[in-house]
Phi, psi and omega in degrees: 000322180295325178296323179291320178295319178296322178296316178298320178296321178298319180297314181295319179297315179298320179295322180295318179294315179297323178296323179291325180285319186282127176297143180284152175207146175085009179282146178278170180272151175270194181278338183285146178263356178228157181292128180286349180268315184237354177083004180288142177299134184277135173227090182112192186279348180224156173288129182280359179260305184255346176088000180291147179294146176285327182265115179240162182225158175220029179245151180294323178299318179292328177295315176297323177297323178297321179297310179297323179297319180293319184287318192254342194246315186049044178062025178081345183286339181297326183283345171269333185276313186300314179301321178289326178298324182277318189255331181225061185296328179292317177297318179300313181297313183295317182293322178293316181298322184271012167117349179277079188252336179288340182280335190238159172290135181296150182304318183292318179297315180293323179296313181299316179297320182290327176300312179294321179296322179297314181287332173295316178295323178298316179296331181278320185280324183274123181293155177288171184300324183295332182291339182257012184298313181300317179297318180296319180296315180298319179297318179296319180296317180295325178294323179291328181286334180288131179275137176296156180300320182297322179294321178296319178294319179298321178296316179296323180296321178293322179297316180295319178299320178295320178297317180297315179298318180294319179295319178298320177296316180294323179295317179298318180294322180294322179294320178296325181277350179078020179266157181296142181240011185299313181295320180294321180291324177296318179293323178297318179298318179295319180293324178293323176296318177297322179297318179296319179297318180294320179296320178296315178297321180295321179295318180296315180296321180297319178296317181296318181294320178297320180296313180294322182292322184276342182280138175229140181298336181278007178258017179298142184223094173198166182305126180087001183287339181300321178295316179295321178298317178296317179296320180295322178297319178295317181294321180292324182292322183216078183294328180296322177295321179298315180298317180297317181294323178294317178296318180295320180291321176298326179290315185280327186252023177302329179299338182295342177298332182292303179294334176291323187275331185303315180300327179293320178291323178301323180298335180283343185223021190298336181272357180253099190290345182288344179264125183262167176298328177300317179300316180294324180295319177296316178302310183297316185295315176295320180296315178297322178299314179299316183297321178292318177296321176297320178299319178297312181297315180295321178298318177296318180292320182291333181292346178245131185299328183292332183244014184299318181295320179298315179299317178295321178297314179298317182295330183275321191251337183293319182303309181295325178295317179295318178301314182299312182294321180291318178296314186297315187266337176287317182260358178051059181248173182287169179296317179296317179299321178291325183293309183290331176290326176296319178298314179293319183295328177298317176292319178299324180297319177295322178295318179295319178295323178296316178296319179295319178297320177297321177297316182296316180294317180299314178293331181288327183267355180270000000 
């Protein structure tokens, strides 16, 4: 329940931040004929000097309406933006870059809201630690029940030694009685060979176990290893804190995916001067927003057995299709040009995620 409340709080927080970033549109006028902030005569829903809204409120009901408005409405532009983000991402990107910005939610506002929505969904979909207690206990019990390899080898060695001793006794008794010992001697030779093989295996396992037992990750020795050794000691001492810090850093620094990804998109068009870095930033921000929304939808579908296959199918095939459509129509390139750029961009996306993960881990262990 606490995870669901935290998720709801994340959604509201994200909506509030996105609302602050996104310019208002469609607000009605208040009763005043002049701006309450700078005193300029009002002409329209906003002051044309300072930009403050003409319509202001001082009631708790209106305050609650603003919260719901932020979460669900985004000034009505969200309902024009989301369908195009899913079905016509290239048109959305191109139209925003070329000046049609009042019609749509800005890329950054939508991205910020989606980041918070993603982590809210994560808190809801991923069970808390207590939910996995039984599984952890069962795993621990099964691990305790499993015998180490060295113990198994030691047991076999004792069995073979006992067999050899018994055969030697039987051979001595047979010789005193004057009975043939050929079969017993052949079996004794085989058991002695087995004993040598088991002893060799035991020595190898013992060396490997000693090596693993004595090795510590904090004993790395190469230039710059002192920092890694210190980080590893901290992580080993409190792994739960490390996980929490990594999740928190991914939450706080999600925006870093944009500057990390923009250079990769620039590499796809660096010889075409008509495309600016701003264009690539808009492309990347809308694309990342779609991928996070796709992750939420796929996660919800996968969490139910009846729709698990659908969720996996979307997660596997929707990203490259979306990349292709956004590249083709945003930059108005040929089908072949969009295809090979989609192939490269898929690899670049993995590289950007790797760099972001490294950033999150680095911040987590410091």
